[in-house]
C-alpha angles and dihedrals in degrees: 000000000000110000113218128185117205110203121203136154097248137356134191142112088258093054111110105201138111099226092046093048092048092049093051093046093049093047089050095048096044092050085087089069105023140034096252131195133171120224113199147133133271091249124121100168115065093199099065101007087224112179106257106154123059116256115252140060125320135167117242119179089338093308124118108237118193113197130196129192120259107244096215131012119233120252097213095197092052090044093051090049090051090050092049090053094047101042099070091048101046096132095052103036112115117240090246091061091046090052090048086055090051091050089052090046089058155131090190118175117183088191092056092048091049091048093052092047091051100040105029092110090061091066125068095200140012121207115194122203117216125359097228106079138072093246088068102033097051100034106040093067089057090063101023094136090066102024129117125189130215094193101188085198131167139167101294129132100256092063088066094063109117093229089078092065092077095030095059089053091063107069121087089226147335141238115211126201099209140010088246092056092050093047092046092053092046089054091046094048105028094163095054123085100232098189122175145092131281101239114154119177134289123241122214115179117212115265090249128035126159132203090190092053091053093049092049095044094052099026093238112145101152123091110272145189114224131217120186123187143051109337097228138137090238088060091056094254097133090054091046092055091048092050092047093051090053091046092053091051089058097044128082097191129075122273135157134196112219117199120200116188145057113301120227092175136049114274113215114238110247130153091236097048114087114184108188098176123216111348132184124262095262093053090048093054091044089053091051089051091050102044127094091224142335119252119206109185098171115126091198123056135136092194130348110220089182091063089054090049092050092050092046089065092042100258125144121231138215116206141183109265091212088073109078091193094056092045090047092051092047093047095049091046094041081218106126153359133253137216137203100192143011094274092054089045090057095042092049092053091047090050093049098077120163095277094049092046090051093051094046090048092052091050091049091050092053090048093053094045090052101043111021105057124132096235092062095043095046089051091054093051092043092052091054089077098045 
């Protein structure tokens, strides 16, 4: 049986990240066809990459996960200072300085690098998830002749570093999450043959989910908007809170904003803001069933799994128009609206009355059930190795 290593920066049921969730799901699904294993670090927190899990092999969702200690934690203040110095000089920064930035970006594990160097012949294929971290940048070149990359790229400043010109030439092939991601990378690297399918990820709601159970469990009976994901300025969460405060000042009725996910920023205390932190999968699906609509304020996404989840239970979405991927998903699905500023945010919510939300949700549901099914996605990954 073909032995395939999936490489990602962190992995665990407690990890709250799109790339990490996608990697674990794909390793689990493809274990029907391949002998799959995930190679990763002991980090849980993406800010410091502090070692949280024990090194060694564990079983997660039936997948063997092999963890290695992070060699050096990240000093986020020093890293941010390094980024601020490098960003304005992207076109003139030597490769050595760019690679020093990547080392500081992390997570770098000398033990993981040594393991791959020693055992690379035991694996037929390596599939790397997300281009942006040290686990990909420093390890993929060691196995380039049998490496595939799931870049999860979008229009953000690090992708314009010149070091990526040679790096993106190395993989045997790619798997893209959306048409927008593929087209963006082809425009960014016009001289590179970026061959590979647009696959995405399938969404399978649990057999039972309950809006009433969520409302009773958390004592939330008012209409509410829902955000799911890391509560972080880079995800547009500061702007979302600001827009919501202004919306509530204009409204006479009741409305809450429920936040599900780990916060990396202060959340202003407000009677209509309900931060519930990281919740389990059942609570997440119950929340989706209970909400009026899902809000996705992130300006940078390569694929939003949460949008697919919302549509799969028939819920409409409202997304940040600055993110071409989210707008593209919403337009193709005919499952939501988008906004560029606070006025459009308010108008969109006013327009999305119960009837409009219901229709958008039904259209989104049909879109997901047609395009994001495991049989189609598994076939695309399987055909990579033909």
